[in-house]
MIVO-667474 format. One line per field, with one value per residue (C-alpha): x, y, z; residue number from 0. Coordinates in steps of 0.2 Angstrom, whole numbers, plus 5000, padded with zeros to 4 digits. Layout:
% residues N
px <- X_...
py <- Y_...
pz <- Z_...
pos <- NUM_...
% end
This chain:
% residues 32
px <- 4942_4935_4933_4949_4946_4956_4969_4972_4974_4987_4997_4996_5001_5016_5022_5021_5031_5044_5045_5044_5050_5042_5049_5038_5022_5018_5021_5010_4996_4997_4996_4980
py <- 5039_5021_5011_5000_4981_4968_4967_4985_4986_4971_4980_4997_4987_4980_4997_5004_4990_4992_5011_5012_4995_4983_4992_5007_4998_5002_5020_5020_5011_5023_5038_5031
pz <- 4949_4947_4963_4964_4964_4974_4960_4960_4979_4979_4965_4975_4991_4982_4975_4993_5000_4987_4989_5008_5013_5025_5040_5037_5037_5055_5053_5037_5047_5061_5049_5041
pos <- 0_1_2_3_4_5_6_7_8_9_10_11_12_13_14_15_16_17_18_19_20_21_22_23_24_25_26_27_28_29_30_31
% end
């Protein structure tokens, strides 16, 4: 696995937002 750069992290964050929705962000933050 290559180390993700800022662009990959932004894309990943957008995908997570689309899948889980902004309302789930606090739950994800607490899980991490």
